[in-house]
N, C-alpha and C positions, 0 to 999 in steps of 0.2 A: 639387812640383818640377818645374820645365820641363826640356824636353831641353838647353837650351843648358848647365843644372848638371849634366849627368850626366856621368860620366868619358866620355871621348872613343868608346872601343870600344861604351859601354851604348848612347850616343848614336846610333852607326851601324848597331848593330843594331836598336833600335827604328825609326829611319827604314826600313831595309831591311824589317824586317817589316809597316809599316804603310804604305808606298808603292810597294813594287816587288811588280809581278804574283805572285799566289799559286800558284804551279805547283801545291802541293800538292795544291789543291782539285780539279785536273785529274785526280788521280791515282785509279783505281778500286781497290776490294778485289776478288779476285779472286772472282767470284760462282760458288756453290757448290762451289769449288776450293781445296783448301790453296794457301796462299801461300807460293812458293819461299823458300829457306832465308836468299835474299841480297834477296828483296823491299824493298825501303824502305817504311817505315810513312806512312800519310796524314798531313799536317802541315797542323793547323787553328791559325790565329790569332784569338786573342778578346781584346777590349778590356773588362775588367770595370769595376765598380763603384768606390765610393770606398775608397783602399787601405787606410784606418784603423779599418774598422768592421769588426763581425763577419760581415755579409754576404758579404764578399767573403774575409776571414782564415778562416772556419770553412765557408766551403758555397762559395761560386762557386772560388774559387784552386783546394782540396781536387780538388773534382768532375772540372775542367778538366785540371789537372796530375797526379793521380793515379788517380781513379776511372775516367775514361775510358779509359785505356790499361789498365788492368787488366781491366775488362770486355771490352774486344775482343784479348787477349791480344797486346799492342802494337802492332796492325796501325792503330790510329788513335791519333796522340798531338797533343798540343794545350798551346801555350802561350800564359799570359795575362799582361796586364798591366792594373793598375788606370788608370783614364783621366787620374788625377790626377797621375800619375807618367809620364807617356807623353807629357805635354808637350801635350795636348789639353784644351783648354775643354770643361766640359760642354753648354754651348750648341751646340758644335760637331758633338755625335755624330751627331746626324740629319743633317746633311747630307754625314757623312763616311761612315754607311751608305748613303745614295742613291748616292751615287759609287762605292761599293766599295772606298774607299779602306781602311777598317774593314769587314770583310766581316761578322763577328758582335760584336753590342756590346750594352752594358747602357746605356740611355738614362733618366736619370733625369728624370721628366715635369716636375716643378719647372723645368727648367733647357731642357728640348728645347720647354715651352709656347711660349718667348718665340718661337719659329720657327712653331709651329703651335699657336694658341690651344684647339683642337679636344682634345689630348692632356691639358688641365689639366682635364678634364670630370671623372674620379673621385675626384680628391681638393682638391675644394673645401673653404677651412676653413669649419669650423663645420658642416658634411654629415653626420660619422659621430662619435657620440658614443663608439664604443666598437670593438674588432676585428672583433665579428661583425655589423656595420652595414656595417663597411668590407668585410667578404667578401660579404655580398650586393650590395653596388653594382658591384663588381668583377666579379662574376659576370652583372648585367647587362648591364654596357657591354662586356664582353670581346668580343662578336661584331662590335660596331660596330667597337671600337678595329681588330680585327684585320683588318676588310675595307678600313679606313680607310689603314691604313697600307700595305696590299695594294695598293691603287688608287691612291692620291696621291703614295707614297713608295716604291713596289718593294720594301718590307720585307714578310719572314715574323715574325710574331707568333710565341715561341717559349715566352715565361715571363713573367709579371707579377710583380714582387718587392715585398714590405711593408718599409720600418725600422718601427723601435720608434715608437711616438706622439710626433709633436713638441710640444715643451711650450716654455715660458715659463721662460729661466735670468735671473736679473737681480742686479746686485752690491749695490744698496741694497733695503732693504725695500720690500713693499708688500703689501695688503690682496687686491687685486684688477685686474678689469683697467681699471677706471677710474683707478687711479693711475699709467699709462703716460705719462698725457698727457707728452708734451714730451720723453719719454726717448729716447734713439737706441738702435734697435732691429734687431738683425741678421734681414734676412729671406732666404730663397732662390727666391722665387718672386713674379708677379706679383697672385695674389690674397691670397698673405702679405702684400705691399707694400699691398695696398687695407687690408686687416683694420686693420692698423698704422697706416694713414693714418687711417681712420675712428676710432681710438681717439684721436686727436690726438695720436698718438706720431711719431717721426720713422724711416718703413724707412730703413735702408741695406742693399742687395744686396752681402751680402759670400760671397765661397766660404768651402766649408766648411773648408780648409786655413787660411786666414786669419783664421778668427773667434776664437779663443781669443787670439792674439799682440792681437787689437784689443781686446777685452776686457780684457786684462792693461794694454795701455797706455792705459785709459779713453775710448777713442775709440767705443767703445760702451759704452751701458749696461747692455743685454738683449740676449738671443740666442734667437733659436726654432728648436730643434733635438732630434736624438731622444733619449727620457731615458737610454739606455744610451748613445748616439752621442757625448753631449756628457761622459758620464762618461769613457767609453774615451781622450778627448783630454785629460780635464783640468780640464774647463771646471768642474766642482765646487768645485776650488781656487782660482778667480778669482770666482766668484760666490756669494752668500749665501744667494737666494730660489729656490725654485723652484715653479713653479704646475703642478698635477696635472691639470689640465684639457687633454685633446686638442685641439691648436687644429687639425691637417691629420696626415697618416702618412706622407709622402715613399714614393710609390710609385715604381718604376721598372719597365722594360720590359729582356725579352731579344730581340732581334729580328735577323734576319740578311737580308743583301742578298739581294733574290729570285735573283738570278744565280748567288752564292755558293752558295746552298742547292740549288739547281737542278744545281749541278756536283758534288755529293755523290754517292756512289754509295748507291742504294737502300736498302741494307740499314742504312748509317751515319744516314742521315735517319732511317730508321724506329726505330734504336736509339735516336737523339737524343729522337725523338716517344716515346718510352717512358719514357727517363729524366728529361728535363725536368721532367716534371710532379713528379716525387719532390723533385729539388731544391728547386722552386717550394714545396713542400708544407712541405719542412724550414726555409727560409728564413722563410715564415709562422708556423710554429710558432717560431722563435727569435725572432721580431719582437716575438708575443703575448707571450711569456714575457720577453722584455727590457724590455717596456713597464712592469710592475711592478716587475721586479727592478732597472731603471734608478732608479725612484723611491726604492725601499729603499736601494739602496747609496750615492746623493746625500746622503740624510737620516743613512747611516750608522746604518740598521737592522740588527737579528740576523737580519734576513730575506735581506739582501743575499748572493747566493751566487755571483756571478760578475763582479762589478765591484770596482771600488775604492771604498772606504767613504769618506765624505765626512762634514760636519758642517750640509748646508742645513737650512735651513725651506721645509717643504712647506706651501705655500698649498694649502689645502684648496678646490675648486672648489665655490663656492655657487650656489644658483638664481639671483641676479642675473647671475652672469657669465654662466650656461648660457643664460640668456634673451637677454639681452645678445649673444651670438655668434649665436645663431638668428636675431635680426633684422637683425643686420648681414651674416648670410647673403642673405635676402631680399630688405632694402631696398639694398644696396650692392654686398656681392661676385658676386653673380649678373649685376646688371644691369651691371657693369662688365664682367665677363668679356664677356658676351653685347655690348656696345659695342665689344670688340677682336675677337670671333669671327666676329659676323654672326647672322642669322635661322637657318643651320642648326644653329648649336652650342645656340640656343635650342631647337628642334625635337628635338634630339638629349637633351637635358637632359631634356625634360617627356616624352619617350617611353620612357626607360630611368630614370633616374633620381627622378624626381618623386615617380612612386608609391611608392617605399620612404624620400625623405626628407621626402617631406610639405611639400614647395617647390616652384613653378613658375616657370619663368625667361617665359614667356608671360601673361600676365597678360588 
C-alpha cells in the first residue's frame, strides 16, 4: 500500500512521522530522578519489516508498541509502521536511514544490497543448507557488517533478523531444479536472479506484496519466498508444488541512524542494547520453527501447527539438486557478486565465510 492510497489523515500522519524532525529524540529521561507526573514520554519512530509476515506481527510490532512502554513504565513509547505500508520502497530504506529521515528501521538485505552489494554477503543462495549453518555465518560476518554500516553509512547495527527458509513454489509440477528452464520465477535479490538465470529460467524481480497477484494472474510460474511467509499470504492456494530445498534465508538488519542513536538518553540506549538481542533471539527461533511448519502446513500435514493447511506436493531435495546449487554458488553466484561488489567483497567473503561454507571467492 502506498501513501497515496491511505486515508488523508493517516497519510499526513505518516509524512509527519517520517519527514519532520523528531523532537522526541532530543528529550531525555530524568537521570536517576523520578520523572514529574506531567513529563512527556520519549517518543520513538520505527519503520519495521514486511507487514504481512510473523516477524512483524508477532515480534517487531509488539516489542515496540507494547513491551518497550511496559519496560519503561511509559517513559518511552514507540510507534512502528511496516515499510511496505508507509509508502517506502525496501530499496530506499538504506538511503532513508543514512539521511535520518527514518531514524530507526529494518533493512531487508536482499533489497538493500542493490545499493550496497557488500550487504548481500551473509545470505548468498546455496551457502547455507540449514539454520544452524546460517547462524554460524551470521556470527562470523556480524563484526564486519557492523563496522561497514557505521563507517560507510553512519548507521548503528542493533539486530539481525531471519525469515524462514526461502524456497520455490510453482504452479506446475516439477521434479527438481533442472525442470525450471524457461519458467518465469519471482526473485527478491540480484543473487537470486543470478541463480534463476543460471538455471535457464527467467528471473522476475517482484515486491512481496505483488507476488501472489502475479502468480494468480499467470504472469509468474514460480516464486521464491519463505516457507511460512508464502503460506501466510495464501500462496499455497495459487501453486501446486513446493521445493523443500532452502535456496536462501531472507536476512534483515535493524539499524539506527547514528545521530538519532546518539541523541537517545544513555539509559534508553542501554535498555535497547539489553532488549534487542532478546527480540532477535525470538525472531530467529520463530524463523527456525516456521521453516518446518511452513512446509508441513503448505502440504496439509497433521504436523501443521500455526499456518493454513494446503494441499501442495512437496518436492524432496535430492543429491543432484544439492550438488547443482553448490556448483552454481562457486561457479556463478559468487563470481557475479564479486564482479558487482569488487575485490574488497571477495576478501570479506574469504576472510569470514569461506572457512565455514567451503567455497572461496578468490582462486
